[in-house]
C-alpha positions in Angstrom: 31.6 -14.9 50.0 33.8 -18.1 50.2 31.9 -21.2 49.4 31.9 -23.8 52.3 32.3 -27.4 51.5 31.0 -30.1 53.8 33.7 -32.8 54.3 32.7 -36.3 55.2 35.1 -37.9 57.6 35.9 -41.5 57.4 35.8 -43.7 60.5 39.4 -44.8 59.9 42.1 -43.8 57.5 42.8 -46.0 54.5 46.5 -45.8 55.0 48.1 -45.4 58.4 51.2 -43.1 58.1 54.1 -43.1 60.5 54.9 -39.7 62.1 58.5 -38.5 61.4 60.5 -35.9 63.3 60.6 -32.4 61.7 57.3 -32.8 59.9 55.8 -29.7 61.5 58.5 -27.3 60.1 58.4 -28.8 56.7 54.6 -28.6 56.7 54.7 -24.9 57.5 57.2 -24.2 54.7 55.0 -26.2 52.3 51.9 -24.4 53.3 53.5 -21.0 52.6 54.6 -22.1 49.1 51.1 -23.5 48.4 49.5 -20.3 49.6 51.7 -18.1 47.3 50.8 -20.3 44.3 47.2 -20.0 45.1 47.4 -16.2 45.3 49.2 -16.1 41.9 46.7 -18.3 40.2 43.8 -16.5 41.8 45.0 -13.2 40.5 45.6 -14.5 37.0 42.1 -16.0 36.8 40.3 -13.4 38.8 41.6 -10.2 37.0 40.0 -11.0 33.6 36.7 -11.8 35.3 36.7 -8.5 37.1 37.7 -6.6 33.9 35.0 -8.5 32.0 32.2 -7.4 34.3 33.6 -3.9 34.6 33.5 -3.5 30.8 37.2 -2.7 30.6 38.3 -5.9 28.7 38.1 -5.9 24.9 37.9 -8.8 22.5 41.1 -10.3 21.4 42.5 -8.7 18.2 42.7 -12.0 16.3 39.0 -12.7 16.9 38.0 -9.3 15.8 40.0 -9.5 12.6 38.5 -12.9 11.8 34.9 -11.7 12.3 35.5 -8.7 10.2 37.0 -10.6 7.3 34.2 -13.2 7.3 31.2 -10.7 7.5 32.4 -7.3 6.1 28.8 -6.1 5.7 28.1 -6.3 9.4 30.2 -3.3 10.3 28.8 -1.2 7.5 25.2 -2.1 8.4 25.9 -1.3 12.1 27.5 2.0 11.3 24.6 3.0 8.9 22.1 2.0 11.6 23.9 4.1 14.2 23.9 7.1 12.0 20.2 6.7 11.1 19.3 6.4 14.8 21.3 9.5 15.7 19.6 11.5 12.9 16.2 10.3 13.9 16.8 11.1 17.5 18.1 14.6 16.7 15.3 15.6 14.3 12.3 13.4 13.3 12.1 13.0 9.5 9.0 12.5 7.4 8.2 9.0 6.2 10.7 8.2 3.4 8.9 7.5 0.2 11.0 6.5 -2.8 10.5 5.2 -6.3 7.2 5.8 -8.0 5.3 6.5 -4.8 2.3 8.8 -5.6 0.3 10.9 -3.2 -3.4 10.6 -3.8 -5.5 13.8 -3.5 -9.2 12.8 -3.4 -12.3 14.9 -3.5 -14.6 15.4 -0.6 -17.9 17.2 -0.6 -16.8 18.7 2.8 -14.0 20.6 1.1 -15.4 24.1 0.1 -12.3 25.3 -1.8 -11.0 22.2 -3.6 -8.5 24.2 -5.6 -6.7 25.6 -2.6 -6.8 22.2 -0.9 -5.1 20.5 -3.9 -2.3 23.1 -4.1 -1.6 22.7 -0.4 -1.5 18.9 -0.8 0.9 19.2 -3.7 3.3 21.1 -1.6 2.9 18.5 1.2 3.7 15.7 -1.2 6.8 17.6 -2.5 8.2 18.1 1.0 7.5 14.5 2.1 9.5 12.6 -0.5 6.7 11.6 -2.9 7.6 11.3 -6.6 4.2 12.3 -7.9 0.6 13.3 -7.1 -2.6 11.9 -8.4 -5.6 14.3 -8.4 -9.2 13.1 -8.5 -10.7 15.0 -11.4 -14.0 13.1 -11.8 -15.3 11.6 -8.6 -17.7 8.7 -8.2 -21.2 9.8 -9.1 -19.9 12.1 -11.9 -18.8 15.1 -9.9 -16.1 17.1 -11.8 -13.5 18.9 -9.7 -12.0 21.2 -12.4 -13.4 23.9 -14.6 -14.5 21.9 -17.6 -15.6 23.6 -20.8 -17.9 20.7 -21.7 -21.4 22.0 -22.1 -23.1 19.0 -20.6 -20.8 19.2 -17.6 -21.5 22.8 -16.9 -25.2 22.8 -17.6 -25.9 19.6 -15.6 -24.2 21.1 -12.5 -21.5 18.4 -12.5 -18.7 21.0 -12.0 -18.3 21.8 -8.3 -17.9 25.3 -6.8 -14.3 25.9 -5.8 -13.1 23.7 -8.6 -9.6 23.8 -10.0 -9.7 26.8 -12.3 -6.7 25.9 -14.6 -5.5 22.4 -15.0 -2.5 23.4 -17.0 -1.4 25.8 -14.2 -1.8 22.9 -11.7 0.3 20.6 -13.8 3.0 23.3 -14.2 3.1 23.7 -10.4 3.4 20.0 -9.8 6.2 19.7 -12.3 8.0 22.7 -11.0 8.1 21.0 -7.6 9.8 18.0 -9.2 6.7 15.8 -9.1 4.8 13.8 -11.8 1.2 14.7 -12.4 -1.4 12.0 -12.6 -5.2 12.2 -12.8 -7.8 9.8 -11.6 -11.4 9.6 -13.0 -14.5 7.7 -12.3 -15.9 6.6 -15.7 -19.3 4.9 -15.5 -20.8 5.9 -12.2 -22.2 9.2 -13.3 -25.6 10.1 -12.1 -25.4 13.9 -12.7 -25.0 14.2 -16.4 -27.1 11.1 -16.9 -29.9 12.7 -15.0 -29.6 15.9 -17.1 -29.4 14.0 -20.4 -31.1 10.6 -20.5 -29.3 9.6 -23.7 -26.2 9.0 -21.5 -28.1 6.5 -19.3 -29.2 2.9 -19.4 -32.6 2.7 -21.0 -35.2 0.0 -20.3 -35.8 -2.2 -23.3 -38.3 -0.9 -25.8 -39.1 2.3 -23.7 -38.0 5.8 -23.4 -37.5 5.3 -19.7 -34.2 5.4 -17.8 -33.1 2.6 -15.5 -32.4 3.5 -11.9 -30.4 1.5 -9.4 -33.2 1.8 -6.8 -36.6 3.5 -6.3 -36.2 7.2 -6.5 -37.9 7.4 -3.1 -34.9 5.4 -1.8 -32.4 7.6 -3.5 -32.2 5.6 -6.7 -30.0 7.1 -9.5 -29.2 6.4 -13.2 -25.8 5.3 -14.4 -23.9 6.3 -17.5 -23.9 3.5 -20.0 -21.0 2.2 -22.1 -23.5 1.3 -24.8 -24.4 4.9 -25.2 -22.7 6.8 -28.0 -23.5 10.1 -26.2 -22.0 8.9 -23.0 -18.8 7.7 -24.7 -18.4 11.1 -26.4 -19.0 12.9 -23.1 -16.2 10.9 -21.3 -13.9 11.3 -24.3 -14.4 15.1 -24.2 -13.5 15.3 -20.5 -10.4 13.0 -20.9 -9.1 15.1 -23.8 -9.3 18.2 -21.5 -7.3 16.4 -18.9 -4.7 15.1 -21.5 -4.3 18.6 -23.0 -3.5 20.0 -19.5 -0.3 17.9 -19.5 -1.0 15.1 -17.1 1.5 12.3 -17.7 -0.7 9.5 -16.6 -4.4 8.7 -16.2 -6.1 6.2 -13.9 -9.6 5.2 -15.0 -11.7 3.7 -12.2 -15.2 2.2 -12.1 -15.2 0.7 -15.6 -18.0 -1.5 -14.5 -21.6 -2.3 -14.8 -24.1 -1.3 -12.1 -25.1 -3.9 -9.5 -28.1 -5.1 -11.6 -30.5 -7.2 -9.7 -31.5 -10.5 -11.4 -35.1 -9.1 -11.6 -33.7 -6.1 -13.5 -32.0 -8.3 -16.1 -35.1 -10.4 -16.4 -37.7 -7.6 -16.5 -35.9 -4.7 -18.1 -32.9 -6.0 -20.1 -33.9 -9.5 -21.2 -32.3 -10.4 -24.5 -30.3 -7.2 -24.6 -26.5 -6.7 -24.6 -26.7 -6.0 -20.8 -27.8 -9.6 -20.3 -25.1 -11.1 -22.5 -22.4 -13.4 -21.2 -19.9 -11.5 -23.2 -20.8 -8.0 -22.0 -17.4 -7.6 -20.5 -16.2 -7.0 -24.0 -18.0 -3.7 -24.0 -16.1 -2.6 -20.9 -12.8 -3.5 -22.5 -13.8 -1.5 -25.6 -14.8 1.4 -23.4 -11.5 1.3 -21.6 -9.7 1.4 -25.0 -11.8 4.5 -26.0 -10.6 6.3 -22.9 -7.1 5.2 -23.5 -7.1 6.6 -27.0 -8.7 9.9 -25.9 -6.0 10.4 -23.3 -3.2 9.6 -25.8 -1.7 6.2 -26.4 1.8 7.6 -25.9 1.0 8.5 -22.3 0.6 6.3 -19.2 -2.8 4.7 -18.9 -4.1 2.4 -16.1 -7.3 1.0 -14.9 -8.3 0.7 -11.2 -10.2 -2.2 -9.7 -11.2 -2.8 -6.1 -9.3 -5.6 -4.3 -12.5 -7.2 -3.1 -13.9 -7.4 -6.7 -10.8 -9.2 -7.8 -10.9 -11.7 -5.0 -14.7 -12.4 -5.5 -14.4 -12.6 -9.2 -16.7 -9.6 -9.8 -14.1 -7.6 -11.8 -15.6 -8.1 -15.2 -13.1 -5.8 -16.8 -10.4 -8.4 -16.1 -12.3 -11.3 -17.7 -10.0 -11.1 -20.8 -6.8 -9.4 -19.7 -5.0 -10.1 -23.0 -7.5 -7.8 -24.7 -7.0 -4.9 -22.3 -5.2 -1.8 -23.5 -3.0 -1.9 -20.3 -1.3 -4.6 -18.3 -1.0 -2.5 -15.2 -3.9 -2.4 -12.7 -4.1 -0.2 -9.7 -5.8 -2.3 -7.0 -7.8 -0.2 -4.5 -7.4 -1.2 -0.9 -9.9 0.3 1.5 -10.3 -1.8 4.7 -13.9 -0.7 5.4 -15.0 -1.8 1.9 -13.4 -5.2 2.3 -15.1 -6.0 5.6 -14.3 -9.2 7.6 -15.4 -11.9 5.1 -15.4 -12.5 1.3 -16.5 -15.4 -0.8 -14.2 -16.2 -3.6 -15.3 -17.1 -7.1 -14.8 -20.8 -6.4 -17.2 -20.5 -3.5 -14.7 -20.7 -0.7 -15.0 -18.2 2.1 -12.1 -16.0 3.4 -12.2 -14.5 6.8 -10.3 -11.4 7.8 -11.6 -11.4 11.4 -9.2 -9.9 13.9 -6.6 -8.8 11.4 -5.0 -5.3 11.9 -4.5 -3.1 8.8 -1.0 -4.4 8.0 -1.9 -8.1 8.2 -5.2 -7.4 6.3 -3.1 -5.7 3.5 -0.8 -8.7 3.3 -3.7 -11.2 3.3 -5.7 -9.3 0.7 -2.9 -8.8 -1.7 -1.8 -12.4 -1.5 -5.3 -13.3 -2.5 -5.2 -10.7 -5.3 -2.0 -12.0 -6.7 -3.3 -15.5 -6.5 -6.5 -14.5 -8.4 -4.4 -12.8 -11.1 -1.7 -15.4 -11.4 -0.9 -16.2 -15.0 -2.8 -13.2 -16.4 0.2 -11.0 -17.1 -1.3 -8.2 -14.9 1.1 -6.0 -12.9 -0.5 -5.0 -9.6 0.1 -1.6 -8.0 -1.7 -1.0 -4.6 -3.8 2.2 -4.1 -4.3 2.6 -0.4 -7.1 4.8 0.9 -9.3 5.1 3.9 -6.9 4.0 6.6 -4.0 5.3 8.7 -0.6 4.9 7.1 1.3 3.3 10.0 4.9 2.0 10.2 3.5 -1.5 10.3 1.5 -0.9 7.1 4.6 0.5 5.4 6.6 -2.5 6.5 3.9 -4.8 5.0 4.0 -2.9 1.8 7.7 -3.3 1.6 7.5 -7.0 2.6 5.1 -7.6 -0.3 7.5 -5.9 -2.7 5.4 -2.9 -3.5 7.5 -0.2 -1.7 8.8 1.2 -5.0 5.4 1.6 -6.6 2.2 2.6 -4.7 -0.4 5.3 -4.4 -1.1 6.4 -0.8 -3.8 8.6 0.6 -2.9 9.7 4.1 
């Protein structure tokens, strides 16, 4: 549609021209020439515009060459992205996991046949790009998920029905599938063997009575004590069995004291090592005992909850220079972290409204801040949450994508 211009007429011309004979003929000829010029100019300008909107016009060769020479990686990135998009569209692939990403196989009391479950999860890990698996062999509370030959383990009922019958066979299967075999144990939370044999447990000062973390009517239980020689030997025996099976690495969790109430310390352990300000040294010594039992030539790590590092409750990390390992697996379980934590300096941190990905980033920023200058290398262990693309992006953004344990 032609645009209409409104012309404002003047009341009188600025210059009054004298009419000459023959002006009408010359005017017609002039108008024809002017019209032809306008048609030519209009075509020259209009054609590129039409081609541009119709998608037929390409960029000038000189401009394309200049852009390519200045940013050679752009074309390669675009091509790679296109190929990836086509492959994804044609056939969805499993989440790519590279580096030292380990699939975590935890124990659940709901699993009747743990052995079959473990073998199926090993196959899953092999077909989904993981580099290794970590199997929980001693669960929190002292449950043992493999057929231990230890007398205390078998007689106390710590070994589950449907346990892994042959650890060596499991390790061979894992290795045959191209994976590395890791084991995870809970060390000091045992309430099964420590119920069976009181010499493994915390004893109330000057008595022959075990300490319980609550009244028995409320489900109170004993804990295994790092001060007990019997307890240390018990754990050493189990760790040696795991080592002999061929596991390349061991993650030792819950190297910690029970949540003693102040009244417990005052009434039951006053003046004892449990009440000492340097009791963390016992935890460090116990960790070294486990390390030596597994084999100092193998990979050994400890595991600590993220919330305990942030709040300053991880006593095992009090003197990191004395630890037998500089690598700590930091357990990230959103439900355990909650919405608020109070740091060791008394400041409160709120996680209100954060989705899992942002919670992960916030928590591990706080963990790294708390461990700054300690020489500790952090590896995330992610459990109890859905592994979404956003969470995987957060893991990569934090620089952990090449080394992480994941439980889907």
